N, C-alpha and C positions, 0 to 999 in steps of 0.2 A: 504493500499499500504506499502511496506517495504522501508526502506531507501537504497539508492544506496550508493556503496562505490568504490571509484577509488584505485586500488591496482596495485603495481608493480608485474608482474608475474616473479618470480625469475628464471624461466627456461631460460628467455632471458639473464640472466647474469650467467648462469651455469659455465662458465669457471673461474668465480670469487667466487665460493662458494664450493671449494674443501677442505678447511681446516677450523677449527674454526676461526683462525686469519683473514682468507679471508672473511669468512661469516660476522664476526664482522665489518670489513672495508667496505664491500659492503652494509650492512645494514645502516651503518653511511651515506654512500653517497646517498643511496635511500632516506633516511629521509632529507638530506640536500637539494635535489632538490624538496622536497615538498610532497612526498608521506607520507600518514598516515598509509597505510596498505600494506601488502604483501600476495602473495599467495607463500607459501613454495613449492618448487619443486627442484630436482636435487642437493640437498646438499650432500656434502661428509659426512664422519662419524663425527658426533658431538653429544654430550650429550644432550637430550631434555631440561634439566634444563638449560643448557648453552644457548640454543636457547631462551628460555624464557627470561633469563636475558638479552641477546642482544636485544630482542624485547622491553622489558621494558626500558633498557638504552637508546634506540633511540626514545622512545615514538611511537612505531609501534604496530599494532595489525596484527595477522595473520587471515585473514577472510576465507581462504580456503587452502587446499593443494592439491597436486597431489601425490598419493602414488602408488607404483608399485603393480601390481596384486598379484604377488606372496607373498609380505609382507602383504597385506590384508587377503589372505588365510591363511598363515602361522603364523602370529604374530599380529592378530587382537586385542587382549587384550592390547598390548603395543601401538598399533596406537590409541586406544580409550584413553589410559591413556595420550599419548602425547597431543592429541587434547584437552582433559580436562585441562592439564597443561597449554597450550597455549591459552585457552578460545576461541578455534577455533571451530565453530559449523559445519564446512562443510569439508567433505572428499570427494575427487574425485579420480577416476581412470583416468590416462592419456590417456590410449587407451586400446582397446581389444587385448589381447595378440594373436599372429599370429596363435597359435594352434587352435583357435576357429574360424578362418576365412575361413573355408573349406566348407562352404555351410550352409543350414538351420539347419542341425543337430548340427553342431558346435556351431552356434549362439545360439540355444536353450540351449545347455549345459552351455554356458557362462551365459545366462540369469538366469538359474536356480542357478548357484553358486553365481552370482552377487546379486540375490535376498536374499540369505541366509546372505550374508555379509551385504546387506542393512538392513535387519531385525535386526541384531545384533547391527548395528550402530544406528538405529532408538531406539532400546531398550536402548541404551546408551544416548539418546537425541541428536544425531548427524544425519545430513543429508548426503546422499550418492548421488554423482553425477557422470555422465559419460561425458568425454570430447570426442566428436566425431571428425572425420576426413572425408575426402572425400570417403575413401574405404566403409564406411558404406552404401553409396548410390549406390554401385555396385549391379548388379543383382545377386539374389540367387534364382535360379529357377524362378518362376513367380512373385516373390516379390523383395524387397531390404533388406539388412541386417538391415537397419534403421527400416524398417516396422516390421520385426521380433522383434527387440528390443522394439519397442513401443508396441507391443501387448503382450510381455512376461514379461517385467519388472514391478514390483509392484510399486505402487504409491510412496513409500518412496524412490525409485530410480529415479533420474532425469537425 
């Protein structure tokens, strides 16, 4: 059994993570209320090394992130490098992009692309996760979007 970790999901404080200064102050406050870990999500532009320094300065670890799908497709080597820098083993996509929510064929296309991203992340020693919402349980023909994802995503995608 793996150890559990309680972390603050930074998307919930996204209005306070738009600048490096705001991120630093928000992380300080997160640590002050007792959190030891965070899920990085919805940050404004900030240098990855600065993020690492802010985490270290506050005694925080990044246990998982939410990364936009376009960034995963277009900038995966940088995403991998950031996660290695942060000692963060888990990469998650925050949602299936709307262009794939068109039915079974769109979901299959998303799964194929997500599998390639997941393979590359696994090759780098990282885990790829999917954050679901209620729309995945909508009907898609005689099944649900979630059922299609379950049958199409490889084991290194969760």
